[in-house]
C-alpha positions in Angstrom: -13.7 -5.8 26.9 -17.0 -5.1 28.6 -20.3 -5.4 26.8 -20.8 -1.8 27.2 -17.8 -0.8 25.3 -18.4 -3.3 22.5 -21.9 -1.5 22.3 -20.7 2.0 22.3 -17.9 1.0 19.8 -20.5 -0.3 17.3 -22.6 2.7 17.4 -22.6 5.6 15.3 -19.6 7.2 16.9 -17.8 6.7 20.3 -17.5 9.9 22.1 -14.1 11.1 23.1 -14.4 12.7 26.7 -12.0 14.5 29.1 -11.4 13.0 32.7 -13.9 14.2 35.2 -12.7 15.6 38.4 -15.7 15.7 40.6 -17.6 13.6 43.0 -21.4 12.8 42.0 -22.3 11.4 45.2 -24.5 8.5 43.5 -23.6 5.0 43.1 -25.9 3.6 40.7 -27.7 5.1 37.6 -30.1 4.1 35.0 -30.0 6.1 31.7 -31.8 6.1 28.5 -29.7 5.6 25.4 -28.8 7.6 22.3 -25.7 9.6 21.8 -26.4 12.0 24.7 -27.3 9.1 26.9 -24.2 7.1 26.3 -21.9 10.5 26.7 -23.7 10.8 30.1 -23.3 7.3 30.9 -19.4 7.6 30.1 -19.2 10.8 32.3 -20.9 9.3 35.0 -18.9 6.1 35.1 -15.6 8.2 35.0 -17.0 9.6 38.3 -17.3 6.1 39.8 -21.1 5.6 39.2 -22.3 2.3 38.0 -24.4 2.9 35.0 -27.1 1.0 33.3 -27.6 2.1 29.9 -30.8 1.4 27.9 -31.6 1.9 24.5 -34.6 -0.1 22.6 -34.0 -3.8 23.5 -30.3 -3.5 24.6 -29.1 -3.0 28.1 -25.4 -2.3 28.7 -23.5 -1.8 32.0 -20.9 0.8 32.3 -18.3 1.0 35.0 -15.0 2.8 34.5 -11.7 1.0 35.7 -11.1 1.8 39.2 -14.7 2.8 40.0 -14.9 0.4 42.7 -12.0 1.6 44.7 -13.3 5.2 44.4 -16.6 4.0 45.9 -14.6 2.3 48.7 -12.7 5.4 49.4 -15.9 7.5 49.7 -17.3 4.7 52.3 -20.4 3.5 50.3 -22.2 0.6 51.1 -24.5 -1.3 48.9 -28.0 -1.5 50.2 -31.6 -1.7 49.1 -34.8 -3.6 48.8 -34.6 -7.0 47.1 -37.8 -8.7 48.0 -40.2 -7.0 45.7 -41.9 -9.3 42.9 -40.5 -9.1 39.4 -42.4 -6.7 37.1 -43.8 -7.6 33.9 -43.0 -4.6 31.6 -39.6 -4.2 30.1 -39.0 -1.2 32.3 -39.9 -3.1 35.5 -37.7 -5.8 34.6 -34.7 -3.5 33.8 -35.3 -1.9 37.2 -35.5 -5.3 38.9 -32.2 -6.5 37.3 -30.6 -3.4 38.4 -32.0 -3.8 42.0 -30.9 -7.5 41.7 -27.5 -6.6 41.0 -26.5 -3.3 42.5 -29.0 -3.0 45.4 -30.4 0.5 44.6 -30.7 3.2 42.1 -29.9 6.7 43.0 -30.3 8.4 39.5 -32.6 8.0 36.7 -32.0 9.8 33.5 -35.1 9.5 31.1 -33.5 10.6 27.7 -35.5 8.4 25.2 -37.2 10.0 22.4 -37.7 10.6 18.6 -36.7 13.4 16.2 -36.7 14.6 12.7 -35.6 11.3 11.1 -38.5 9.4 12.9 -40.9 12.0 11.1 -39.3 10.9 7.8 -39.4 7.3 8.4 -43.1 7.5 9.7 -44.8 10.3 7.8 -47.3 12.2 9.9 -45.9 11.9 13.1 -44.0 15.0 13.1 -47.1 17.0 11.0 -49.2 19.6 12.2 -52.4 18.5 14.0 -54.6 19.3 11.0 -52.5 16.6 8.9 -51.8 14.0 11.6 -53.8 11.0 12.1 -55.1 9.7 15.5 -52.4 6.9 14.9 -49.8 9.5 14.4 -50.7 11.3 17.5 -50.6 8.0 19.5 -47.3 7.0 17.9 -45.5 9.9 19.6 -47.7 10.4 22.9 -48.2 6.7 23.6 -44.5 5.8 22.7 -41.0 6.6 24.2 -41.6 10.2 23.9 -44.2 10.5 26.8 -45.7 7.0 27.8 -42.2 5.9 28.0 -41.1 8.2 30.7 -44.2 7.1 32.6 -43.4 3.7 32.5 -39.7 4.0 33.5 -40.4 6.6 36.4 -43.3 4.3 37.6 -41.0 1.3 37.8 -38.2 3.3 39.5 -39.7 6.1 41.8 -41.1 3.4 44.5 -37.5 2.4 45.0 -36.2 5.8 45.5 -39.2 6.5 48.1 -38.2 3.5 49.8 -34.8 4.9 50.4 -35.6 8.3 50.8 -33.6 9.7 48.2 -33.1 9.8 44.7 -32.6 12.3 41.4 -34.9 11.8 38.4 -33.8 13.9 35.3 -36.4 14.1 32.4 -34.8 15.3 29.0 -37.5 17.3 27.3 -36.7 20.0 24.6 -36.9 23.7 23.9 -40.0 22.5 22.3 -41.4 21.7 25.7 -41.5 25.2 26.6 -42.3 26.9 23.1 -44.4 26.1 20.3 -43.6 24.9 16.7 -45.5 25.5 13.4 -45.6 21.4 13.0 -44.5 18.4 15.3 -47.5 19.4 17.3 -47.6 15.8 19.0 -43.9 16.0 19.7 -44.3 19.4 21.3 -47.4 18.2 23.3 -45.3 15.3 24.5 -42.2 17.5 25.4 -44.5 20.1 27.3 -46.1 17.5 29.2 -42.5 16.0 30.2 -41.7 19.5 31.5 -44.8 20.0 33.6 -44.6 16.5 34.9 -41.2 17.5 36.3 -42.8 20.3 38.3 -45.5 18.1 39.4 -43.2 15.4 40.6 -41.0 17.7 42.4 -43.5 19.3 44.6 -45.1 15.5 45.2 -41.9 13.9 46.0 -39.3 16.5 47.1 -40.2 16.4 50.9 -39.6 12.6 50.5 -36.1 13.1 49.3 -36.5 12.4 45.6 -35.6 15.5 43.7 -37.0 15.9 39.8 -35.5 18.4 37.2 -35.7 18.6 33.3 -33.3 19.6 30.7 -34.5 21.2 27.8 -32.0 21.0 24.7 -32.1 22.8 21.6 -30.5 21.5 18.4 -27.8 18.9 19.1 -25.7 17.3 16.6 -26.9 13.7 16.9 -28.6 11.2 14.4 -32.0 12.6 15.7 -31.7 15.8 13.5 -29.1 14.3 10.8 -31.8 15.0 7.9 -31.6 18.8 8.8 -28.3 19.2 10.5 -26.8 20.5 7.2 -28.6 23.9 7.5 -25.9 24.9 10.1 -23.4 24.9 7.1 -24.8 28.2 6.1 -23.6 31.0 8.4 -26.8 33.0 8.0 -29.4 30.3 8.5 -27.2 29.0 11.6 -27.4 32.6 12.9 -31.0 32.7 12.5 -31.5 29.2 13.9 -29.6 30.1 17.2 -27.7 33.0 18.7 -24.5 31.0 19.0 -24.8 29.8 15.3 -24.1 26.1 15.8 -25.8 23.1 17.3 -24.9 21.7 20.6 -22.3 18.9 20.8 -23.7 15.7 23.1 -21.5 16.5 25.8 -22.9 20.0 26.3 -26.1 18.4 27.0 -24.4 15.6 29.1 -22.9 18.2 31.2 -26.3 19.5 32.2 -27.7 16.1 33.0 -24.6 15.3 35.1 -25.3 18.5 37.2 -28.7 17.3 38.1 -27.4 13.8 38.7 -24.9 15.2 41.3 -25.3 16.8 44.7 -24.1 19.8 43.1 -27.8 20.5 42.2 -28.9 19.5 45.9 -31.3 22.7 46.0 -32.7 22.1 42.7 -36.1 20.8 42.3 -38.6 21.3 39.6 -36.1 23.2 37.8 -36.0 23.5 33.9 -32.8 24.0 32.4 -32.7 25.4 28.8 -29.5 24.3 27.1 -30.5 25.7 23.7 -27.7 28.2 22.7 -30.2 31.2 23.5 -33.1 30.0 21.0 -35.7 30.7 23.5 -34.2 33.7 24.7 -35.2 35.9 21.9 -38.4 37.3 20.5 -37.1 37.5 16.9 -34.1 36.2 14.9 -31.0 38.4 15.0 
């Protein structure tokens, strides 16, 4: 049993996924963890991609049985730069270790972040700006919700530019394109990610590196566990989203997989809302 399967089995749940009948045209991916990240990692592994899955201080490698044979059938060869000095940050170490082991990184999916549970555990971080302290603000902006993305991109992007190819997918939120009555640091971070994606797209697209973002709505994961029960009431659920339910992790993972693959080869700077129609309406129905 691999380290990855051991990690996944001891997590909150292990997603059950159908077999994937598509060629992603990527060899190595680095993905942020969480339930959506794990689900995406398993889908990519099923497609023959070697995945480095990162969550907090844990790193797992995910590779499905037969993946090496499928890569050989596609005629891929391992290549990449290996002579760069080792970095000092955890992100730089992860990237360097991935290059050492696999020779390249084709896909980076930034999926780290915090949600309502974090706000309960850390009062003030999900407050309106008039109630939040500077420490609360820095906790979100200077944490995984924004600075963590910067550090991972900064460590990975030069390797992609050297090879002249790559796909970076930043997970933002529907709160990255709309406002909220509270969680102002959170919305600021998500809005920054959305616009950072656009800036990276115009800066690095001509060098072969595409950057896109996925903006989920409500997703049934531990991040919103404290409020997920509101969907049990039919009227409340309809007021929250036209589809009347939260997304399942695989529904978000499918969008990430699209941007990771060559099926999105002409997508660059795209902002894909996967929110069940939340942001499509002016007023609740």
